[in-house]
C-alpha positions as CSV (number, residue, x, y, z in Angstrom):
1,M,53.6,-21.6,-4.5
2,N,50.1,-20.4,-3.6
3,K,47.9,-18.8,-6.2
4,N,47.8,-15.0,-6.1
5,L,44.0,-14.5,-5.9
6,F,44.3,-10.7,-6.1
7,Q,46.0,-10.8,-9.5
8,N,43.6,-10.1,-12.4
9,L,40.7,-9.7,-10.0
10,D,38.1,-7.1,-10.9
11,L,37.5,-5.0,-7.8
12,N,33.9,-4.4,-8.9
13,L,33.4,-8.1,-8.2
14,L,34.4,-7.5,-4.6
15,R,31.8,-4.8,-4.2
16,T,29.2,-7.2,-5.5
17,L,30.4,-9.8,-3.0
18,L,30.1,-7.4,-0.1
19,I,26.6,-6.2,-1.0
20,L,25.5,-9.8,-1.5
21,S,26.8,-10.6,1.9
22,Q,24.9,-7.7,3.4
23,E,21.6,-8.2,1.6
24,Q,21.7,-12.0,1.3
25,N,19.1,-11.5,-1.5
26,M,19.8,-11.3,-5.2
27,R,17.0,-8.8,-6.0
28,R,18.0,-6.3,-3.3
29,A,21.7,-6.6,-4.2
30,A,20.8,-5.8,-7.8
31,E,18.8,-2.7,-6.7
32,R,21.7,-1.4,-4.6
33,L,24.2,-2.0,-7.4
34,F,21.8,-0.5,-10.1
35,V,22.2,-3.6,-12.3
36,T,19.9,-6.5,-13.2
37,Q,19.6,-9.7,-11.3
38,P,21.2,-11.7,-14.1
39,A,24.2,-9.4,-13.9
40,V,24.6,-10.1,-10.2
41,S,24.2,-13.8,-10.9
42,H,26.9,-13.6,-13.6
43,A,29.2,-11.8,-11.2
44,L,28.6,-14.4,-8.5
45,Q,29.6,-17.1,-10.9
46,K,32.8,-15.3,-11.7
47,L,33.5,-15.0,-8.0
48,R,32.8,-18.6,-7.3
49,H,35.2,-19.6,-10.0
50,H,37.9,-17.2,-8.9
51,F,37.8,-18.2,-5.2
52,N,36.9,-21.8,-5.9
53,D,34.2,-21.6,-3.3
54,E,30.4,-21.7,-3.5
55,L,30.3,-18.4,-1.5
56,F,26.6,-18.4,-1.1
57,T,24.0,-21.2,-0.8
58,K,20.2,-20.8,-1.3
59,V,18.0,-20.9,1.7
60,P,14.3,-20.1,2.1
61,Q,15.0,-16.5,3.1
62,G,17.4,-15.9,0.3
63,L,21.2,-16.5,0.3
64,M,23.5,-17.6,3.1
65,P,27.2,-16.9,2.9
66,T,29.6,-19.8,3.3
67,P,32.1,-19.6,6.2
68,Y,34.8,-18.7,3.6
69,A,32.6,-15.8,2.2
70,Q,31.7,-14.5,5.6
71,S,35.4,-14.4,6.7
72,L,36.5,-12.8,3.5
73,C,33.8,-10.1,3.7
74,E,34.6,-9.3,7.3
75,T,38.2,-8.7,6.2
76,L,37.5,-6.9,3.0
77,S,34.8,-4.5,4.2
78,P,37.0,-2.0,6.2
79,L,39.7,-2.2,3.5
80,L,37.3,-1.3,0.7
81,E,35.8,1.5,2.7
82,Q,39.3,3.0,3.1
83,V,39.8,2.7,-0.6
84,E,36.5,4.4,-1.3
85,S,37.3,7.2,1.1
86,A,40.7,7.8,-0.4
87,V,39.3,7.9,-3.9
88,N,36.5,10.3,-3.0
89,Q,38.8,12.7,-1.2
90,Q,40.6,13.3,-4.5
91,V,37.4,14.2,-6.4
92,T,35.8,17.7,-6.2
93,F,32.2,17.2,-5.1
94,D,29.7,18.5,-7.6
95,P,26.0,18.0,-6.8
96,A,25.1,18.7,-10.4
97,A,27.1,15.6,-11.5
98,L,25.1,13.3,-9.2
99,C,22.9,10.8,-11.0
100,D,22.4,8.0,-8.4
101,T,19.5,7.1,-6.2
102,V,19.6,8.3,-2.6
103,R,17.3,7.0,0.1
104,I,16.5,9.1,3.1
105,A,14.4,7.9,6.0
106,F,12.1,10.2,8.1
107,P,9.4,9.9,10.8
108,P,6.1,10.1,8.9
109,Q,5.2,13.6,10.0
110,F,8.6,14.9,8.7
111,I,8.0,13.6,5.2
112,A,4.6,15.4,5.2
113,A,6.1,18.6,6.6
114,Y,9.5,18.8,4.9
115,G,9.5,16.2,2.0
116,S,8.5,18.5,-0.9
117,A,10.7,21.4,0.3
118,L,13.7,19.0,0.5
119,F,13.0,17.6,-2.9
120,F,12.9,21.0,-4.6
121,A,16.0,22.1,-2.8
122,V,17.9,19.0,-3.8
123,Q,16.6,19.1,-7.4
124,K,17.8,22.7,-7.8
125,A,21.4,21.7,-7.1
126,A,21.3,18.1,-8.3
127,P,18.7,17.8,-11.1
128,N,19.7,14.2,-12.0
129,L,19.7,12.8,-8.5
130,R,16.7,10.6,-7.7
131,L,15.4,10.8,-4.1
132,E,13.6,8.1,-2.3
133,L,11.9,9.5,0.8
134,V,10.8,6.6,3.0
135,E,9.2,6.3,6.5
136,W,11.4,5.3,9.4
137,N,10.6,1.7,10.4
138,N,12.0,-1.1,12.6
139,D,14.6,-1.9,9.9
140,T,16.0,1.6,9.4
141,L,19.0,1.3,11.6
142,T,19.9,-2.0,10.0
143,E,19.5,-0.4,6.5
144,L,21.8,2.4,7.6
145,E,24.4,-0.1,8.6
146,Q,24.0,-2.0,5.3
147,G,24.1,1.2,3.1
148,R,20.5,0.8,1.9
149,V,19.7,4.2,3.5
150,Q,22.2,7.0,3.1
151,I,21.0,9.2,5.9
152,A,18.0,9.1,8.3
153,I,16.3,11.7,10.5
154,Q,14.9,11.0,14.0
155,Y,14.7,12.3,17.5
156,D,17.2,11.2,20.2
157,L,18.0,7.5,20.0
158,D,20.5,5.2,21.6
159,I,22.5,3.8,18.6
160,R,25.1,1.2,18.2
161,N,28.3,0.9,16.1
162,P,28.9,1.5,13.3
163,L,26.3,4.4,13.3
164,T,26.7,7.9,14.4
165,K,24.5,11.0,14.7
166,K,24.7,14.7,14.2
167,V,22.4,17.4,15.4
168,I,20.2,19.1,12.8
169,A,17.9,21.1,15.1
170,P,19.0,22.0,18.6
171,R,17.2,21.2,21.8
172,R,13.9,23.0,22.0
173,K,10.5,22.7,23.7
174,G,7.5,21.0,22.2
175,V,4.2,22.7,21.6
176,V,0.5,21.7,21.4
177,Y,-1.6,21.9,18.2
178,V,-5.3,22.7,18.4
179,R,-7.9,23.7,15.9
180,D,-8.4,27.4,15.4
181,A,-11.8,27.5,17.3
182,H,-10.5,25.5,20.3
183,P,-11.9,26.7,23.7
184,L,-8.3,27.2,24.9
185,Q,-7.8,30.7,23.5
186,S,-4.6,31.8,25.3
187,T,-1.4,31.3,23.4
188,S,0.4,30.1,26.5
189,I,-1.1,27.5,28.9
190,T,0.0,25.3,31.9
191,P,-0.3,21.5,32.0
192,K,-3.2,21.8,34.4
193,D,-5.2,23.8,31.7
194,T,-5.2,20.6,29.5
195,I,-6.7,18.2,32.0
196,A,-10.2,18.7,30.7
197,Y,-9.2,17.6,27.2
198,Q,-8.2,14.4,25.5
199,W,-5.0,13.9,23.5
200,A,-4.6,12.7,19.9
201,C,-1.0,11.5,19.6
202,L,1.2,10.6,16.6
203,I,3.1,7.3,16.8
204,V,6.6,8.0,15.6
205,P,8.1,4.6,14.5
206,G,11.4,3.9,16.3
207,W,10.7,6.6,19.0
208,T,7.2,6.4,20.5
209,D,6.0,2.9,19.3
210,D,4.9,1.8,22.8
211,E,4.2,5.0,24.7
212,A,3.4,8.6,23.9
213,I,6.0,11.1,25.3
214,I,3.2,13.2,26.7
215,S,2.2,10.3,29.0
216,R,5.7,10.3,30.6
217,V,5.6,14.1,31.0
218,F,2.3,14.2,32.8
219,E,3.2,11.2,34.9
220,A,6.3,13.0,36.1
221,L,4.0,16.0,37.0
222,N,1.5,13.7,38.8
223,L,-1.3,14.9,36.4
224,P,-3.8,12.8,34.5
225,C,-3.3,12.4,30.7
226,S,-6.2,11.0,28.7
227,I,-5.1,9.7,25.3
228,A,-8.0,9.0,23.0
229,V,-6.2,8.0,19.9
230,R,-2.8,7.3,18.5
231,S,-1.8,6.8,14.8
232,T,1.2,6.6,12.5
233,S,-0.8,8.7,10.0
234,I,-0.3,12.5,10.6
235,Y,-3.2,13.2,8.2
236,T,-5.6,11.1,10.3
237,I,-4.5,12.7,13.6
238,L,-4.8,16.2,12.1
239,D,-8.3,15.5,10.8
240,I,-9.3,14.3,14.2
241,V,-7.9,17.4,15.9
242,K,-9.4,19.7,13.3
243,H,-12.9,18.4,14.1
244,S,-12.7,18.1,17.8
245,D,-11.3,19.7,21.0
246,M,-8.5,17.2,21.2
247,L,-4.9,18.3,21.8
248,L,-2.0,17.2,19.7
249,P,1.5,17.3,21.3
250,S,4.2,18.1,18.9
251,N,8.0,17.7,19.0
252,G,8.7,19.6,15.8
253,R,6.7,20.8,12.9
254,L,3.7,18.6,12.1
255,I,1.6,20.7,9.8
256,P,2.3,20.2,6.1
257,P,2.6,23.6,4.2
258,H,-0.9,23.2,2.6
259,Q,-2.7,22.5,5.9
260,S,-4.6,25.3,7.6
261,G,-7.1,25.7,10.5
262,F,-4.6,25.0,13.3
263,R,-2.7,27.1,15.8
264,T,-0.1,26.2,18.4
265,L,-0.1,26.7,22.2
266,D,3.0,27.1,24.2
267,V,2.9,24.9,27.3
268,D,4.9,25.7,30.4
269,F,6.6,22.3,30.7
270,S,9.6,22.0,33.0
271,E,10.2,18.3,32.4
272,S,13.2,17.4,30.2
273,A,11.0,14.9,28.3
274,A,9.1,17.8,26.8
275,Y,12.3,18.9,25.0
276,Y,13.8,17.3,21.9
277,T,16.6,17.4,19.4
278,I,16.3,16.4,15.8
279,N,19.3,14.4,14.6
280,A,20.7,13.0,11.4
281,Y,21.9,9.3,11.6
282,F,24.3,7.7,9.2
283,H,27.1,5.2,9.0
284,K,30.4,6.3,10.6
285,K,32.3,5.5,7.4
286,N,30.2,8.3,5.7
287,Q,30.7,11.0,8.3
288,Q,33.2,12.7,6.1
289,H,31.7,11.6,2.8
290,P,30.9,14.6,0.5
291,L,27.5,13.3,-0.4
292,T,26.5,12.7,3.2
293,L,27.8,16.1,4.3
294,W,25.9,17.8,1.4
295,L,22.7,16.0,2.2
296,F,23.0,16.9,5.9
297,D,23.4,20.6,4.9
298,Q,20.3,20.4,2.7
299,L,18.3,18.8,5.4
300,K,19.4,21.2,8.1
301,A,18.6,24.2,5.9
302,V,15.1,23.0,5.1
303,I,14.2,21.9,8.6
304,T,15.7,25.0,10.3
305,E,13.9,27.3,7.9
306,M,10.6,25.6,8.4
307,Q,10.7,25.0,12.2
């Protein structure tokens, strides 16, 4: 008769197994589990003894799952997600009871514009919840898949399973920021009015890494577009614009609350590329998760109010 491996198995060990398989790194797994590395190592030893398999082998990059561990985790992952969902549905969600760490990823200008307002809104309802507000990077989508990021904010992206998105701010037209004393004094201009000026553009990781959106818009209009500088630092770009006649295209709020000395110009763009939607991205398994829904509501309230 085959051994019943499920009997007397601590289900917490299975969660450790799954996170180790996702992170393939002892330190990162410990951080996600909110335990020490020795605790993860001890749990791994128990798992190895229980399943009579090495499960993970050391490689220069960290840990590599054995074929048995990989097969086991592929089977277990959706099952444990269903268990987690079933358990959470039976619990009344109370933000005040939250005491975990939640990581949210944003484009850099969104952290500057909305970060502090979001923190105070969350802290008011969930005083024991610790927020980690991080910049969107090339690994953010993978981190969402692996559960290292709970929710992320970005413009329109093509995404893959198992991720999904939900609109936070509806489609609206971008604007142009200039310094208060800029020669363009009208509040509404045409694209042709900008030809005499250079552009300072923000690089939004994951969205405009290779090309500024304004370049595509002007190319479609058969108009020249002179970009003098691009940067991932919103503070650098704002300082340049504040001390020059450069124009700063904006798809959303860029100015942090404490910044002054700027005004916005409405530009008569007809191109679809000049319009944008702000979205929340998260794992499909979390689309009905109370924490994800609550965070979405907090983000939407802050961004909508400050747009």
